[in-house]
N, C-alpha and C positions, 0 to 999 in steps of 0.2 A: 504494500500500500504506500502511495506517495505521502510525503509530508503534508499534514493537515494543520493549518494555523488555527490557534484558538481565537475566536472572534470576539466574544464578550464574556465578562465575568460580573455577575450580579449577586447581591446579598439582600436578605430580609430578616428581621428579628421579630420574635414572638415571645411574649411573656405569658406563661400559662400558670394560673393559680393551682396550688396543690389541692388535693381533695380533702385534706384536713391539715392542721398545723403540724409542722415537722421540725425536728432538731436532732443533733447528735451530741457528741461530747463537747464540742467547741463552737457550734454554730446553730442558729435557728433560722428558718425561712418559711415563706408562705407562697412562693412562686418560683418557677424555673424558667430561665430565658434560653430559647432555642435560636441559634443563628444559622440560617440556611444559606448555602451558596449554590448558585447555578452557573455552570460553565458550558458555553455553547460553541460548537464547531461543526461545519458541514451538515447542518440541519439536525444534529443530535444535541441533546442537553444532558449533562451529568449533574448529579445532585450530591452535595455533602453537607455536613452540619457539625456544629459543636455546641456544647452546653456551656455558656459563658455569660457575657454581658453584651448589650447592644453595641458597645464600643468596638467589639471585635468586628462587627459588620463595617464600621467606618474604616478600620485598617484594611479590610478586603477591598473596598471600593476606592479608598483614598491612596493606598500604597501598593498593595499587591497586584491589583489589576493592571497597573502601569508596567510591571516587569514581566508579566506572563502573557498578556494579550499579544498576539502575533507569533508567539513561540509555537513549536510543534505540540499539538495536543496529544501526540503519541509518546512524547518524551517526558513523562511525569517527573522522574528524578531530577532532570535538568531544571524544570520549572520550580521544583521545591527548593533546590539549591539557590536559585536566583531569588526566591522569596526570603530565605534566611539572610542572604547578603543585603537585601534591601532594608531590613529592619535593624541592621547592626547598630546604628547610632541611637536608637531609642529602646533597644533591648529585645532579645529574641525569646524571652520567657513570658509566662502569663498570657495576657491578652493577645499579644502578637503571635505566640505559639498556637493558641487556640484558633486564630484566624488562618494561619498557615495550614493547620491540620484540616480545617473545613475545606479549604481550597484543594488540598492534596487529595482528599477523599472524592471531591467532585470530579477532579481530573481522572482519577482511576475509574470512576463510574463512567465518565465520558469515553475514555479509551476503550473500555470493554464494549460499550454501545457502538462505537465506531467500527469495532471489529466484529460486531454482531454476535457476541458471546456473553455468557455469565461471568461475573467477576471471579467467582470461585473456580471456573474453568481456566480463566487467564492466570490466576495466582496458584491454582492447585487446591485440591480438597482431599484431606486424609480420612475424615470420618465425621459423623455428626458432632456438634459442638456441645459439650456438657455445660450446664448452667447451675448456679445456686440462687435461691430466692434471697433477696436482700431488701431490707427496710428496717423493721423493728425499731422505729424511732423512739427516742426517749420521751417524746410527748405522748406516746400511746399509753392508754390505761391497760389494765390486764386483759380486758375483753378484746380491745382492738388488737393487741399483740397476739393473743391466742387465735383470733379469727384469721389474721394474716398468715400466721405460721401454719395453721391447719389447712388453710386454702392452698398453700404451696405443697405441703407434704401429702395430705390426704386427697385434695382436689386435683392438683396438677401432677402429682406423683414426682415432685422434685425431691431428690433424696439428700439435699444439703441446703442449709439455711444460715443466714447471718443476721444478728441484731446489733444495734448500737449500744455502747456502754461508755463509761468515762463521763457520765452526766455532770454538767456544770463544771467543766475543767477538773473532773475527778473528785468533786466535793460531795458525792453521794454514793459512796462505795456500797453501802448496804442495799440501796435500791438496785444498783447494778447487779449485785449478786442475787437478789431476789428475782430479778427479771431473767437472769440466766437459768436459775432453777425452774422458773415457770416455763421457759422455752423448752428445756429438756423434757419436762413433764408433758408438754403438748405434743412434741414431735416423736416421742418414744425413744427407744434406745438404738434403733437401727439407722436413723437419719444422722448425718453429720451436722454438728453445731459449730458455728463460727461467731466470733465477736470482733467488733471494730470500735476502738476507743478514739479514733480520729485525733491522736496525739494529745489526749486529755490528761494523761497521767505523767508523773515523774517515773524514772526507771525503777527506783526502789518501790514506789507505790504499785507499779505494774507487776512487779515480781510478787508482791503480797497478794494482789488480786488473783494472779494466776494460781497461786497455791490454794487459795480459798475456793476457786472454781474448778479445781481438778476433779472433784467428785462428779461433776457433770459432763466430763469427757469432751471438753472444748478442744478442738484440734487445730484451730486457725485463730491467731491473735493478730489482728491488723492494726498497724500504727499504734502500738501500746504507748509509744512516745512519738514526738514529732519526727517526721521523716528527715528533718534537718539534723536530728541528733543521731548521727551515724554511730558514734561510740556507744550510746545507750541502746540502740537497736542491736548492735553486735553483741553487747554484753547479755542482753535478754535472750538473744538467739542461742548463745552458748549455754545458758542456764535453764531455760524453760522447755517443757515438753511440747506445747503447741507450736506449730509452724509460725514463724514471724513473717508477716507480709507487709510490703510497702512498695511505693513506686507510682502511685496515682498522680503525684505532683512532679513526675519526671517530664520536664518540658523539652528535653533533648536527650540524645544518646549519652551525652556527658553525664547527665544526672543518673542514668541507669548504671553507667560505669562506676560512679562513686558509690552507689549502694552495693554493687557486687564486690568492688575492691575492698570495701570495709568489712565484708562478711556479714552484712546487716540483714539479709533476707534468706529465708528458705524458699520462697516463691516470689518472683519479681512481678509486681503489678505493672501493667502498661495500659494507658488510656489513648486510644486511637484519635480521640478528639482533642488531645493536648500534646502528644509526643511528636508531632510532625506528620500526622495522618497515617495512611497505610504504609507509606514509604518508611516513616519512623518506626511504626509498630513492627514491621518485619525485620528491620535492622536490630531493634532491641531484642526481639525474640531469638535471633541468631546469636547475638551477644550472650544472652542467658544460656543458650544451648552449649555454647563453647565453654561455659563454666559449669556444665551439668546441672543447671537449674531449670525448673519449669516456670512458665509464665501464666498469668491470669489477666483476662481482659476486664478493665475497670469500667463499669456502667455501659451506656449506649449499646444495649445487647444486640440490636438488629444490625448495627455496623460491625461489631466484633464477630457476629456469626459469619459474616462474609470474609472479613479480613483475616480471621484466625482459623478458618476451616482447614487450611493446609499447613498449619504450624504444628509440627510433630511433638514439640515439647509443651504444648498447651495443656494446662490442668483443667481450666474451666473459664467461663465468662459470667460476669455478675448480671443477674436478671434484676436490676435495680427498680424498685417500685415506681419512682418518679419517671424515669426514662422509658421504661416499657409502657407505662400508661400514656405518655405523650406520643410515643411512636405508634401505638395502636390507635390513638385518637386521630392522628393527623397524616399517617402514611399508609397507602396501599402497599401490601407486600410484607407487613409486619408478621413475624413468625410466632407460632404457637409452641411453647416449651413442653410439648408432650413427653411424658416420662423423663423429664429432666434434661432434654437436649433440644437444640435448635438445629434444624436441617434445611438449609437453603435449597430451593428448587433448581436443579441443573438446567432446566429449560428457560429460566428467567434471563433477562438481558441486563447487563451491568450489575448494579446492586440489587436490582429487582424491587426497588422502593420508589414510590412516587408520592410527592407531597400533594395532599388534597388542599389546594390553595384556598378554595372557598371556605373550607372548614377552619383553616388556619387564620384567615383574615381578621376574624373577630379579636384575635390576640395580638395583632400587629403592634409593634412598639418602635420600629425603626426600619 
């Protein structure tokens, strides 16, 4: 196929209210902002997105569009490299990385559509993608938590679930432990139980909580301390039984290198909507594989189902309540986590996902 220039790059932002108040160990929120990117070439349109702030959309249209428009739509890594170079002077982390990630995803979707194939065919597909149910917010009362957990385990047959702990920056350990006990009682002894403190504890505090929750067979302890505390993560990894996980705030490959080099994680989390899109996700997965580590896709389940399907060292993808709800509300092609897996249709084109613009418009914020 001859070189096909990228003609246009557009973005739109949507703020979607949560279905009830939500919080974790270190943050509370009542809405989630979806920033959608459309990339067009030769009559085909690719779609990508990130969960960020509407400011990411301004980076897309005000900076990134200038450096990728006119480039070959088939050469995604070159476009992504150009975007990172373009944001050098105002920083490639945070909002800029989210914007780059959304564009990169849109470009991969566009490339697959131009080639008339599924993205999973283009990238490769090893097996159905395992998921874990994720939510369990600290704002939930016992009934809300029980209903959500039983819905995943009994209703959808997802054999692994995660709840939030570290409430109020670690200032309510007793409630954390009571909620862990409730979660185990609801899901039974066969399902896997994970917890996420979102960096709410100190290292010493996390060790004490881990000892007290041992009777409930928690096997995954996510961000027991801040992911910036590499020494603390490494110390806890060496001392605790649950696997230590972190990496959702890896904005670049260098951040993943730092976690791995420090010996900070048993499983490296990667977020395709933050780490440089599909290009960055695949690079981080290969980096982890070279160090005999598995990876887990953080949030955005319908994007990770496609990006991670061919990653042989994938452990699972997070079926996060907020994001799966938004993706099912606003996109055709959202997948059903039947029996704890997401299985993209090999007959779909590109990502196999289409934004229902009319449904999304009521939430438009940028």
